[in-house]
N, C-alpha and C positions, 0 to 999 in steps of 0.2 A: 064697157066701150071707151075705145081710146081716146083721151082728153087734150093729149098735146103737149101733159107735164114730162113727160117721160125725159125728154131732153134737157128741160130746168132742171128734174131731178138730179140729173146725171153731174151737171155742171156744179150742182150744190155738193154733192158728195165729194167728186173732185178737188174740191177749194176747201171743207172743212179737212180735209186726206193733207191736202197742202197745207193748212196751217199747223196739223199736229205736226210735222214733221222740222216747221221751221221753229215750235216752242223746244221740240225734242232739241235743236240744235243750239237753240240758245240757252239750254240749261248744261250741256256740252262745254258749251264754251265757257260756261261761268265755273266750270269743275277744271277745264283744265288750265284756266289761268290760275284757279287755287293750286293745282297741283305744282305748276311752273313755278309759285311764287316756294311749292312746299323745297322745291326741288334747289333753288337756287340759294336759301339758307343752308340747307345740305352741303351742296358744293363751297360754300363760301369756310363752313366748318372742317371740313376735311383740308381745305388750303393753311385754315389756321392751325389743323394738326401739323400739316407736312413742315411746314415752315419751325415746329417744336421740334422735333422729331430730328 
């Protein structure tokens, strides 16, 4: 028999899915920050090599 919880369960499912998306986004931001710092160091090294040559 229908108990009236279908909508509540649907909302809870959507909220869990949204939370997982936000967590992935935070993880991706951390990885992007790391690789941005690596790229900056690489560019600085290239500039130093270009000045020597």
